[in-house]
N, C-alpha and C positions, 0 to 999 in steps of 0.2 A: 357290157354288151349282151344282149338276150340270146336264148339258145337259138332262135331262128337266124340270128344274124352269122352265126359261126357254123352252120351246118354246110358240110362240103357237098359239094352234087354228087360225088361218088358214093356217098353213104345215104342220100336220100331215099332210094329203094328200101334200104334196111328200116329206115325212119317208119315208113308206111305199114310195116308189119311187126313192129317193137312197140314196147311201152312209150319211149320217148326218144330224144334225140340220140345220135351217136357220136360217141367220144371215147374217152378211156384214159384220161390223164391222172384219174383219182387214184390215189395210193390205198393200201389195205386190202384185207382178204375178200374174197367174193364168195358167198355160200349159194349153193343150188337148191337149200332148203329153207322153209320158213324159220326165221329165228324163234328159238324155244321161248325166251322171255317175251311174252305179251301182255304184261301186266298193265292196266289202265292207269294213265297220268290224269286226264280228265275228260269230261265228257263235252261234245261240241255239236253245234248244229250248223247245217249248210243250205242256206236259202237259193233254190233255183227257180226264178220265176214265182209260180203260186205254189211250188212245192217245197216242204221243209223235210229235209233228213236229218235223223240223228246219227251220232257215231261217237267215237272215242280216239283219243291220242294215246299212243302207247307210251310207257315209261321209259323212253330211253333219251341221250343227249340230245338226237336231232328234234326229235318232237318236243322237247322242251323249249328249245331255241324257237321252234316253229309258233309254239304256243304264245309267246312273247311278242309276235308280230300281229297278234289277233287282238280286236276284230279286223277282218280284212274283205276288202272289196276288189275282186280281180276279174277282168276278162278271160274267157276261155280260148284256147286255139286246139287245133287238132292234130296233135303228132302221129296219131294212130287211128285213123278213120275205121270204124267199127269195134275198137279196142278201148280206148282211152282218150279222155280229154285233160289239158293240161292247163296251169296259169302259171305266170312268172312271178317269182320273188323279187323284192327290192335288192336283197343281197344275199351273199351265201350265209348260211346259217350254222355251218359247221366245218371244221377243217378236215377230219378223218372219219367219215362215218362208216359204221359198221353196214357192209353192203350185201344184197342178194340179188339172185334172178328169179326167186320164187314170189308167188303173190297169191291172192285170193281175191274173189269178186268183191268189189267194192274197196278194195285197197286205196291208201293214200300213200303214194310212193315219192320220196323227195331223189331229185336228179342233181347232185352238185355241180356239174358243169354248167347249168343253165344260168342261175340256179332256178329249179321249177318243181312244182308238185302235180303229179298226175294222178287222176281218179280212172281207176280201171273198171269200166262198166261192162265188159264182156269177158268170159273164161275160155275164150277160143284159141289161147296159145299155152304152149306147155310151160313156158317161161319166158321173162323178160329179156330182150336181146342186150340191152345194156345192163349194168349193175346199177340197183336203186337201194334206197334206205326205206325200209316200212315204218311210217311213223304213224298209222292209224288205220282207221276202217269206217265205213260209211254203213249203216244198216238200213233195211228197207230197200225198195225198187230203184236200184241205180241204173236200170235200163232207160231211165228218163233221159239220160245223156245221148242216147241215140239221136243225132238231129238237132241236140241242144246247143245253141252257139251263143247265148246270152250270157253276161256277168252272173258271179256267185258271189253271196256274201258268207262268210265263215266267222263264227263266234263261239266262244267257250260259254257253256253253262256254269254260271257261278252257282257253287254249293250254297244252300241256304242255311243258316245259322238255326240249329235247333230252337224252336220256340220254348218260353220259359213254361215250366210246368203248370197245368191249369189249377186255378184254386177250387178247392171245394172237391173235385173228382174228374175223371177224363170222359165223362159220357155228358150227353145234352139233358140227362135228368139230374145230374149231380153238380156240374161244372157251375163257377160263377164267372161268367164271361167277363174279357176285359176288352172293350172296343178300342183301345188304342193300338193293340198288338195282334199279329196274325196267330190264331189258334186252331188247332185240329182236335175234334171230340168225335168218341164213337157216338153213333145214332143210337144204339140199343144197349140196353144192360147184358152183360155177357151171359148167355144161355137163354135169352128171353127175347129173341127176334122172331118175329112171326114168318113161318115158312111152311109150304108144303113139299118142297124139295128134299130130298135126303142127300146130302153131298158130304162124303166122309174120306173118298180118296180122289185123288185127282188123276183118273185113268183116261181122261178125253184130252188132255193137253189144254185146259182150260186157263185162262188169264190170272185168274185168283187162286190161290190155294184153299184147302176147306176151312183154314182157320181164319181167313179174310173177314173182317168186320166193316161194314159201311161206317163212312165219316162225312163229316161236314167241315169244311176249313174256312176260315173268314179272313176277308181281305178289308180292312178297315179304310175308311175315307181319311185322306191325309189331314194333319192338323191344318187349321185354317180353311177349310173347305166346307161350303155349307152341306149339310147332309139333306137329300131329297127322298129316299126310301131305301129298299133293299131288293136285292135281286139274287136269286139263286140259280146257279148255272150248271147245267148237267151236259158234260163233253159226249161226243158221239163215239162210234166204234162198232156198230152193228151188234151191239150186246156180246162182243167177243173180246172186246179192250175198251179203255177209256182214253181218250185223245186229249188228256189233260194238257199236253205240252202245246196244243196248238189251238184247242178249243175251251180249255179250262182257265189255268192259271194267268195267260195273256188276256184273256177277256175280262176276267175278274179284277185284274190289275187296272184295266182301262176303265172298267166301270167306276172303280173306286175313285180314280181321278175325277169322274165326272160328278162324284156326290152321291154315290149308291154303296151303302154297306153292302158289299158282294161277297157270296159264298159259293164254294164249289163243292157239290155232292158227290161223292165216290160212291156209288149204289152198286147193287148187287148185278154181276155180269151171268152169263150162262154158265153152269146148268140152270140157275135161278130162272124164274119166268118173269115176265114182263111186269106182272101184278105184283111180285115180291120187290122188284126195284121200285115201283110206283109207291108202294109203302115207305121205303126209305127216304124219298122225296118229301111225301107228307109229313113223316116225322121231323125232317129238317125244317120245313115251313113252321111247324108247331112250336120247334125250338126258337126260331127267330121271332115270331109273333110273341111268345111268353117273355121275352127278353127285348121287348119293343122299346122300352123305356131306356134301357142300358144302351141299346144302339142308338138312340137319338132319333128313332122314327115314329112315325104314325103306325099302329098295328095294322092299319088297312092299305098301308102303302107297301105291299109285299108282291113281288112279280117272281114268276118261274121262267125259265127259258132254256132250251135245249137245241143242240146240234145234232142233225141226222137222228141215230137212234135215241139220243139224249132227248130231243124234242118230242120224238115219240113215246117216251117215258113220261115226260111232263103232261102230255095230252092223257094218257092213261090214267095218271093221278088225278087230273082235272075232271076226267069224264065220270070215274068211279069211286076214286078213293079221298076226296076233299072233305070238306066241313067236318064233322065229326065221326065219320064213318070208322068204326072201329076196325082195326086189324085183326081182331079176333073173327070178324066176319070172313077172313080167308084163311086163318088157322086158331081152330077153336082152342088149342091148348097155350095160347098166347095169354099171359096174365097182364091185363091193362094197368096203366098207372096214371098219375095226374097229367102227363103230357098229352094223353089222348083224349082229353076234356076240352083241348085247346083246337080251334077251329085251324083246318089246313087249306082254307080258301086263299086264293091267290086274286090280286087285282089285275092282272095282266099275263099274258103268255108270249113267249117269242119263239117262233118256229124259223129256225136258221136252218136252210136246205133241209126242213122236215116238215112233218103234216100230222094231224091226227089219224090214227089208224095202228097198224102193225108194220114190221119192218118189211120194206119194198112195197107195201100196198097202203096207199092213203085212203081213207074211207070217202064215199061220197053219200053216205046213209045220212039225210038232212034230219030225220026224225032222232036218229041217235045223237047226232050233234046237238040238236035242239034239247034233248032231255038232260044233257051235261050242263046246262045253264052256264055256258064257257064265258070266260071273261072276255074282253077286247084282246084281239091277238094281231101280232106284228108277224108277218111272213116276209123273209127275206131269201131270194134264190137266185142262182146264176142261170142264164140261158143256155150255157153247156152242159148244164147238170143232167145225167140221164133219167132223172125223176122230174124234169123241169115241167111236164105236162100234168104230173100227177099233184104238185104242187099248186098250179092253176085251179085244176078240178076240185081240190079240196079246199081251198080258200074261198071259190065260187060256193061250195055247199055248206061252209060255215057261215057266209053271208045269207044265203037262204034260209038258214036257221035262226037268223036273228043275230048272229054274233057280229059284233063291230071289228071288222077287218082292214087292217093297213098293209099295203103291199109294197115291196121295194125290190124291184127288178135289176139286177146287175148283168149288164150285157155282156157276154163273152167269158163269163165268170163259170169255172168247173164246180163240181161238189168239192166239199173240203177246204173252203177259203179261210176258215177260221176267223181270226179278228182283222183279216185283210179286206179291203175293198172299200173302205171308208164309209160302211153302213151304220157304226156306232153313234155317229151324230144324230142320224134321222132315228134311231132306236131312242136315243136319249130323249129326243124332241116327244116321240110317241109315248114314253113314260111319264113323261112330265104333263103332258096332258090328260093322261089317265089319272094319275095321282091328284091332280088339282080338281079332277071332277067329283072326287070321292067325299 
């Protein structure tokens, strides 16, 4: 019997102002303070429509039992309008949970009388009315649950096994890549990354610490799948973070299944400049081209692509830092090495809700775009994106500049859809056509 079936009429008013349904037959002590033990058991993601929220489950008995139910698809209902949404569980997951009336924004709270899990998306209550067990927390903008009444999908983020140590070294200059396994390499030799930004102390709340080193991670084509070429992926994040969970790893994995040796480039973010990040991508392209034989690709069949800020970064590289342009052109103290003699040209570009330009501003300078001798470019964007009109204008300017342009418009889609939206099949056809013409 679900929670909605056992509610008494006398307690319905309390329901509307509390976390979840009223009851009180559970045994065990009730605390009014947040439990001290909030150690993490595992990471999770919750998908609500087009939004993916990251979160954690706490390391307690109830959370461990809930984790055994994952992955889980569940419809939401409304136990407390303006405060929490809930979903029912198929069974009780613990007999004597440690309960509390305290909560935090984004709390995942278990109510054993349901049994149900509540998602608290507003902090307008001092405490919950009924005792609950804190099993985890969602990070990010949980206010999306205001008015949201569709099902959610919850799954555990599986920890990846550490890749075997690279043969030869851990940088793109010294390593001997193995195309059969996922590997991560540093893009620059330690102490010799071209830079004009001095970053020694993180006094601005930046995403990366000063000791961050840009990397490239390979996602090999599965055994038995024909290799078509290579694609380097740059996730977005307004140059303030890298949305690898939404725009990096899942996209690279999907491209690998389609036959592309895929690579995710973790480039430099603020306080570094767009130019410094573009040099990271150029370095990654040079590495892939140098090892084309190992990866089983034609050295001409290398594409770059990016989401939002990642696309702007790819555009910066193609406009100013491809070919054999030396990083020393930006930083005269940089010591060139043998990789700098390899071309950073790309056969195609993928602008996924992005454009040539700078953050929030797509260029319509036809002469600038013409001067870049840009490769065929695939634009994909949603009509509900706040930059929708800029995508249209940028693509039109690129066409006027002589760039081969293919557009894919996703009606009703917002910014940030990542690998969703069924655009990858069209992008695959675009790349296949481009590579076949080389």
